[in-house]
TISE-872819 format. One record per residue (C-alpha): residue number from 1; residue in one letter; x, y negated, z. Coordinates in nm, 2 decimals, decimal comma, always signed. Example, Ala and Ser with C-alpha at 12.3 -4.5 7.8 and 13.67 -1.06 7.14 Angstrom:
<atoms>
ATOM num residu      u      v      w
ATOM   1      a  +1,23  +0,45  +0,78
ATOM   2      s  +1,37  +0,11  +0,71
</atoms>
This chain:
<atoms>
ATOM num residu      u      v      w
ATOM   1      m  -1,11  +2,07  -0,54
ATOM   2      a  -1,04  +2,34  -0,28
ATOM   3      p  -1,26  +2,66  -0,28
ATOM   4      s  -1,42  +2,56  +0,05
ATOM   5      s  -1,52  +2,22  -0,09
ATOM   6      l  -1,67  +2,39  -0,39
ATOM   7      r  -1,87  +2,61  -0,16
ATOM   8      a  -2,00  +2,32  +0,03
ATOM   9      t  -2,09  +2,13  -0,29
ATOM  10      w  -2,27  +2,44  -0,43
ATOM  11      l  -2,46  +2,48  -0,10
ATOM  12      l  -2,59  +2,12  -0,12
ATOM  13      t  -2,68  +2,14  -0,48
ATOM  14      a  -2,85  +2,48  -0,46
ATOM  15      g  -3,04  +2,38  -0,15
ATOM  16      m  -3,17  +2,06  -0,31
ATOM  17      e  -3,27  +2,23  -0,63
ATOM  18      g  -3,44  +2,51  -0,45
ATOM  19      i  -3,68  +2,28  -0,26
ATOM  20      g  -4,02  +2,22  -0,43
ATOM  21      y  -4,23  +1,93  -0,33
ATOM  22      r  -4,60  +1,98  -0,35
ATOM  23      k  -4,84  +1,71  -0,45
ATOM  24      i  -5,10  +1,66  -0,18
ATOM  25      t  -5,45  +1,59  -0,32
ATOM  26      g  -5,68  +1,41  -0,08
ATOM  27      c  -6,05  +1,49  -0,04
ATOM  28      s  -6,29  +1,28  -0,24
ATOM  29      s  -6,50  +1,02  -0,06
ATOM  30      s  -6,81  +1,24  -0,10
ATOM  31      a  -6,65  +1,55  +0,06
ATOM  32      r  -6,62  +1,51  +0,43
ATOM  33      s  -6,67  +1,87  +0,53
ATOM  34      a  -6,45  +2,06  +0,77
ATOM  35      a  -6,35  +2,29  +0,49
ATOM  36      c  -6,21  +2,00  +0,29
ATOM  37      r  -6,02  +1,87  +0,59
ATOM  38      a  -5,88  +2,22  +0,66
ATOM  39      s  -5,77  +2,25  +0,29
ATOM  40      k  -5,58  +1,92  +0,32
ATOM  41      t  -5,41  +2,02  +0,64
ATOM  42      n  -5,30  +2,35  +0,48
ATOM  43      k  -5,15  +2,16  +0,19
ATOM  44      e  -4,95  +1,94  +0,42
ATOM  45      k  -4,78  +2,23  +0,60
ATOM  46      p  -4,57  +2,36  +0,31
ATOM  47      e  -4,44  +2,01  +0,25
ATOM  48      e  -4,34  +1,98  +0,62
ATOM  49      g  -4,15  +2,31  +0,58
ATOM  50      s  -3,97  +2,18  +0,27
ATOM  51      m  -3,85  +1,87  +0,46
ATOM  52      l  -3,72  +2,09  +0,73
ATOM  53      r  -3,53  +2,29  +0,48
ATOM  54      v  -3,38  +1,97  +0,34
ATOM  55      s  -3,26  +1,87  +0,68
ATOM  56      k  -3,10  +2,21  +0,74
ATOM  57      v  -2,93  +2,22  +0,40
ATOM  58      l  -2,79  +1,87  +0,46
ATOM  59      m  -2,67  +1,96  +0,80
ATOM  60      f  -2,49  +2,28  +0,69
ATOM  61      a  -2,34  +2,11  +0,38
ATOM  62      a  -2,20  +1,83  +0,61
ATOM  63      i  -2,05  +2,09  +0,84
ATOM  64      a  -1,91  +2,29  +0,55
ATOM  65      l  -1,75  +1,97  +0,40
ATOM  66      l  -1,61  +1,88  +0,74
ATOM  67      v  -1,46  +2,22  +0,79
ATOM  68      s  -1,32  +2,23  +0,44
ATOM  69      g  -1,14  +1,90  +0,50
ATOM  70      v  -0,99  +2,04  +0,82
ATOM  71      v  -0,87  +2,35  +0,64
ATOM  72      i  -0,71  +2,14  +0,36
ATOM  73      a  -0,53  +1,92  +0,62
ATOM  74      q  -0,40  +2,23  +0,80
ATOM  75      e  -0,28  +2,40  +0,48
ATOM  76      l  -0,02  +2,12  +0,40
ATOM  77      k  +0,24  +2,15  +0,67
ATOM  78      p  +0,57  +1,96  +0,65
ATOM  79      i  +0,88  +2,13  +0,77
ATOM  80      t  +1,10  +1,93  +1,01
ATOM  81      l  +1,45  +2,04  +0,94
ATOM  82      p  +1,72  +2,07  +1,20
ATOM  83      a  +1,99  +1,80  +1,19
ATOM  84      p  +2,25  +1,89  +0,92
ATOM  85      q  +2,59  +2,02  +1,03
ATOM  86      t  +2,81  +1,77  +0,86
ATOM  87      h  +3,14  +1,90  +0,99
ATOM  88      g  +3,33  +2,22  +0,92
ATOM  89      g  +3,32  +2,44  +0,62
ATOM  90      k  +3,60  +2,53  +0,38
ATOM  91      p  +3,85  +2,26  +0,26
ATOM  92      v  +3,76  +2,10  -0,07
ATOM  93      m  +4,04  +2,27  -0,26
ATOM  94      d  +3,93  +2,61  -0,13
ATOM  95      a  +3,57  +2,55  -0,22
ATOM  96      l  +3,68  +2,44  -0,57
ATOM  97      a  +3,88  +2,76  -0,61
ATOM  98      l  +3,57  +2,97  -0,50
ATOM  99      r  +3,31  +2,78  -0,70
ATOM 100      a  +3,12  +3,02  -0,93
ATOM 101      t  +2,79  +3,09  -1,09
ATOM 102      s  +2,59  +3,40  -0,99
ATOM 103      r  +2,26  +3,53  -1,12
ATOM 104      d  +2,22  +3,82  -0,88
ATOM 105      f  +2,01  +3,74  -0,57
ATOM 106      v  +1,84  +3,91  -0,29
ATOM 107      s  +1,50  +3,79  -0,15
ATOM 108      t  +1,62  +3,72  +0,21
ATOM 109      d  +1,51  +3,37  +0,33
ATOM 110      l  +1,77  +3,12  +0,42
ATOM 111      p  +1,76  +3,01  +0,79
ATOM 112      m  +1,63  +2,66  +0,85
ATOM 113      q  +1,97  +2,54  +0,95
ATOM 114      t  +2,13  +2,67  +0,63
ATOM 115      l  +1,85  +2,51  +0,42
ATOM 116      s  +1,90  +2,18  +0,60
ATOM 117      n  +2,27  +2,19  +0,53
ATOM 118      l  +2,21  +2,28  +0,17
ATOM 119      l  +1,97  +1,99  +0,11
ATOM 120      w  +2,19  +1,74  +0,29
ATOM 121      a  +2,49  +1,85  +0,07
ATOM 122      a  +2,28  +1,79  -0,24
ATOM 123      w  +2,11  +1,46  -0,16
ATOM 124      g  +2,13  +1,38  +0,20
ATOM 125      i  +2,21  +1,04  +0,35
ATOM 126      n  +2,57  +1,02  +0,46
ATOM 127      r  +2,58  +0,65  +0,54
ATOM 128      p  +2,26  +0,58  +0,73
ATOM 129      d  +2,34  +0,21  +0,78
ATOM 130      q  +2,34  +0,16  +0,40
ATOM 131      g  +2,08  +0,43  +0,31
ATOM 132      k  +2,33  +0,59  +0,07
ATOM 133      h  +2,36  +0,95  -0,03
ATOM 134      t  +2,61  +1,24  -0,07
ATOM 135      a  +2,58  +1,20  -0,45
ATOM 136      p  +2,61  +0,87  -0,64
ATOM 137      s  +2,34  +0,72  -0,86
ATOM 138      s  +2,38  +0,46  -1,13
ATOM 139      n  +2,36  +0,11  -1,00
ATOM 140      n  +2,23  +0,26  -0,67
ATOM 141      k  +1,88  +0,30  -0,82
ATOM 142      q  +1,84  +0,62  -0,63
ATOM 143      e  +1,57  +0,74  -0,88
ATOM 144      m  +1,63  +1,11  -0,81
ATOM 145      s  +1,39  +1,33  -0,61
ATOM 146      l  +1,48  +1,68  -0,49
ATOM 147      y  +1,19  +1,93  -0,49
ATOM 148      v  +1,22  +2,27  -0,32
ATOM 149      a  +1,02  +2,57  -0,43
ATOM 150      l  +0,99  +2,83  -0,16
ATOM 151      e  +0,76  +3,13  -0,11
ATOM 152      s  +0,55  +2,91  +0,12
ATOM 153      g  +0,49  +2,64  -0,13
ATOM 154      l  +0,64  +2,34  -0,31
ATOM 155      y  +0,81  +2,07  -0,10
ATOM 156      l  +0,97  +1,73  -0,15
ATOM 157      y  +1,30  +1,67  +0,04
ATOM 158      v  +1,28  +1,35  +0,24
ATOM 159      p  +1,64  +1,27  +0,33
ATOM 160      e  +1,56  +0,97  +0,54
ATOM 161      s  +1,39  +1,19  +0,80
ATOM 162      q  +1,55  +1,52  +0,71
ATOM 163      l  +1,22  +1,70  +0,65
ATOM 164      l  +1,03  +1,88  +0,37
ATOM 165      k  +0,70  +1,72  +0,27
ATOM 166      q  +0,47  +1,99  +0,15
ATOM 167      i  +0,31  +1,92  -0,19
ATOM 168      h  +0,10  +2,23  -0,20
ATOM 169      n  +0,11  +2,59  -0,07
ATOM 170      r  +0,14  +2,78  -0,39
ATOM 171      d  +0,45  +2,99  -0,47
ATOM 172      i  +0,56  +2,85  -0,81
ATOM 173      r  +0,92  +2,99  -0,81
ATOM 174      k  +0,84  +3,20  -1,12
ATOM 175      a  +0,74  +2,88  -1,30
ATOM 176      t  +1,08  +2,71  -1,22
ATOM 177      g  +1,26  +2,91  -1,50
ATOM 178      k  +1,24  +3,18  -1,76
ATOM 179      q  +1,49  +3,41  -1,58
ATOM 180      d  +1,38  +3,71  -1,38
ATOM 181      f  +1,57  +3,62  -1,07
ATOM 182      v  +1,40  +3,29  -1,01
ATOM 183      e  +1,10  +3,46  -0,83
ATOM 184      i  +1,34  +3,68  -0,63
ATOM 185      a  +1,57  +3,42  -0,49
ATOM 186      p  +1,44  +3,23  -0,18
ATOM 187      v  +1,52  +2,88  -0,30
ATOM 188      n  +1,47  +2,70  -0,63
ATOM 189      l  +1,57  +2,33  -0,64
ATOM 190      i  +1,41  +2,11  -0,91
ATOM 191      y  +1,58  +1,78  -0,99
ATOM 192      v  +1,33  +1,51  -1,09
ATOM 193      s  +1,39  +1,16  -1,21
ATOM 194      d  +1,15  +0,87  -1,14
ATOM 195      l  +1,16  +0,66  -1,45
ATOM 196      i  +1,00  +0,36  -1,28
ATOM 197      k  +1,28  +0,35  -1,02
ATOM 198      a  +1,53  +0,40  -1,30
ATOM 199      g  +1,41  +0,08  -1,45
ATOM 200      v  +1,25  +0,22  -1,76
ATOM 201      s  +1,00  -0,05  -1,88
ATOM 202      n  +0,76  +0,19  -2,05
ATOM 203      p  +0,79  +0,54  -1,89
ATOM 204      d  +0,50  +0,69  -2,09
ATOM 205      k  +0,69  +0,64  -2,42
ATOM 206      a  +1,04  +0,69  -2,29
ATOM 207      g  +1,26  +0,92  -2,50
ATOM 208      p  +1,54  +1,15  -2,39
ATOM 209      e  +1,80  +0,87  -2,38
ATOM 210      a  +1,61  +0,72  -2,09
ATOM 211      l  +1,72  +1,02  -1,88
ATOM 212      n  +2,09  +0,99  -1,96
ATOM 213      t  +2,20  +0,84  -1,63
ATOM 214      s  +1,96  +1,06  -1,44
ATOM 215      a  +2,11  +1,37  -1,60
ATOM 216      i  +2,46  +1,25  -1,49
ATOM 217      n  +2,33  +1,19  -1,14
ATOM 218      t  +2,18  +1,54  -1,13
ATOM 219      g  +2,52  +1,68  -1,23
ATOM 220      f  +2,67  +1,52  -0,92
ATOM 221      m  +2,40  +1,67  -0,70
ATOM 222      a  +2,42  +2,01  -0,85
ATOM 223      q  +2,79  +2,02  -0,81
ATOM 224      n  +2,76  +1,94  -0,45
ATOM 225      v  +2,53  +2,24  -0,42
ATOM 226      y  +2,79  +2,46  -0,60
ATOM 227      l  +3,07  +2,36  -0,37
ATOM 228      w  +2,86  +2,39  -0,06
ATOM 229      c  +2,75  +2,74  -0,17
ATOM 230      a  +3,11  +2,84  -0,23
ATOM 231      s  +3,20  +2,73  +0,12
ATOM 232      e  +2,90  +2,92  +0,27
ATOM 233      k  +2,94  +3,24  +0,05
ATOM 234      l  +2,60  +3,19  -0,11
ATOM 235      a  +2,51  +3,25  -0,48
ATOM 236      c  +2,38  +2,97  -0,70
ATOM 237      v  +2,32  +2,89  -1,07
ATOM 238      v  +2,21  +2,57  -1,24
ATOM 239      r  +1,95  +2,63  -1,51
ATOM 240      g  +1,82  +2,44  -1,81
ATOM 241      w  +1,60  +2,72  -1,94
ATOM 242      v  +1,28  +2,57  -1,80
ATOM 243      d  +0,93  +2,53  -1,95
ATOM 244      i  +0,92  +2,16  -1,84
ATOM 245      p  +0,55  +2,09  -1,93
ATOM 246      e  +0,44  +2,40  -1,75
ATOM 247      l  +0,65  +2,33  -1,44
ATOM 248      s  +0,55  +1,96  -1,44
ATOM 249      k  +0,19  +2,07  -1,42
ATOM 250      a  +0,26  +2,33  -1,15
ATOM 251      m  +0,44  +2,06  -0,95
ATOM 252      e  +0,16  +1,81  -1,00
ATOM 253      l  +0,41  +1,54  -1,12
ATOM 254      a  +0,31  +1,20  -1,23
ATOM 255      p  +0,37  +1,09  -1,60
ATOM 256      h  +0,67  +0,88  -1,49
ATOM 257      q  +0,84  +1,17  -1,32
ATOM 258      r  +1,06  +1,39  -1,54
ATOM 259      i  +1,23  +1,72  -1,46
ATOM 260      i  +1,60  +1,73  -1,55
ATOM 261      i  +1,71  +2,08  -1,45
ATOM 262      a  +1,66  +2,35  -1,18
ATOM 263      q  +1,90  +2,53  -0,96
ATOM 264      t  +1,86  +2,86  -0,78
ATOM 265      v  +2,02  +2,94  -0,44
ATOM 266      g  +2,02  +3,25  -0,22
ATOM 267      y  +2,22  +3,53  -0,08
ATOM 268      p  +2,42  +3,73  -0,34
ATOM 269      k  +2,33  +4,08  -0,42
ATOM 270      k  +2,61  +4,32  -0,32
</atoms>
């Protein structure tokens, strides 16, 4: 629950618990004096004040909950990426000659156009009429998901509409690997397999062998990134040194979603 929602809940609970209802005792049939009637009237007034306090607490709680809902909705903002530039770049043979691993990054953010091109190279749709991708998948199951960890939060790449769907606004780059550079580089990609899409009958009890084809598919995607980075003079490294349970929790993944590897991309340190 968001902090604003917690505050609203506390307000409602504290307000209700802080209101004391007084029992009003009526005058006996033998007591009809003005003093008795005055006493009864005086006992009713605190009760009326208590009911007023109830109304105010409920009103403020409702407002707080409404505001908290608006804040939460505003916090999760998708990023609409520019259309990828699918022409140009170095010839394939030149990119293969330049392909390399680098672990030295600077923190400079990638421009949105560069980020769009990178994600399209990794897992974009290159045949829209067939819904097929730049990387193959076994039996066209397309069980892979590409998550992007940025300083502004965690995102899911949606290739059909070329946008980044925000999962949350926490910077989890440090959780994407055990290396020091993962929290310095601007982009960390996390390759995730959906075991249900992969056709695994019992995802909760699936062993490592269930991820064999997803691991191969991830290799295709990661190599696309390597070649694209070579063409664009960017640094990248694929990483298997990941605390998968910790990262899965930070990413809020479902049990049938499994992390394969991560890959870091950014400008090289000179």
